[in-house]
N, C-alpha and C positions, 0 to 999 in steps of 0.2 A: 395200790397194791402192786401194780406193774413196776413202778419206780422203786418200791421197796425190794421186790424180787431182783430187779436189775442191780440194785446196790449189793444184795447178798452175793450175786454172781460176780460182781466186780471185786468183792472182798476175797474171793478165792475159793478153792475147793474145800478147805477145812471148814469154813463157815457154812458152806452149802451142806456138807455132811452133817454138821451139828444141827442145822435147821431140819434136815430130813429125820434125824434121830428124835428131835423134839416133837415133830409132827407124829412120828410113828409111836412114840411113848404115849402121847395124848390120845391118839385113836385107840391104842390098846387099852388104856385106862377106861375109856368109854365102853369098849366091848366087854371087859372084865366086870365092870359094874353091872351091865345088863345081864351077863351070865351069872353073876352072883345072886342077883335078885330072882332069876328064874330057877336056879338050882338050890336056893336056900332051903327049900323043903326037904331035899334029899340028904341034908346034913353031911356034905362032903368035907372031910378034914383037909386043911391046907390048900384049898382051892385057889385062893388068890396068890398065895406064896409060890405054889408050883407053876402057876400061869406066868407070873413075873420071871421066875427062874427060866422057864422055857423061852420067853422073849429074849432075855439077855444071853442065854446060851446059844440060841439060834443066831442072834446078831453076831456073836463072837465067831461062830464057825463060818458064817457067810461072809462077813466083812473084816474079821479080825486080822487075817494075814496081810491084806493090802493096807489096812490102816496102820498096823504096826510098822510096816516098811515106811509109810509116809511120815509117821510121827518120829521114827528113828532118824530120818533125814533132818527133820526139824530140830530134834534134840541135839544132834551133832553140830548144828550151826551155833 
């Protein structure tokens, strides 16, 4: 695992950011699954959809500006 993480770091910041997003999405999926089973009896409409929307909206507002600048540089190459 150490050599795998070293390889990810060697590949650059873009791959590291994508790895962090993948880990974040998988962890959030686990949390939402637990929350859905707990709150299933309350019959909350759109529970999972709103939760995923909140995840992507918060990621956009926290990381969006810096990532757009970085991807803009990559796209102009």
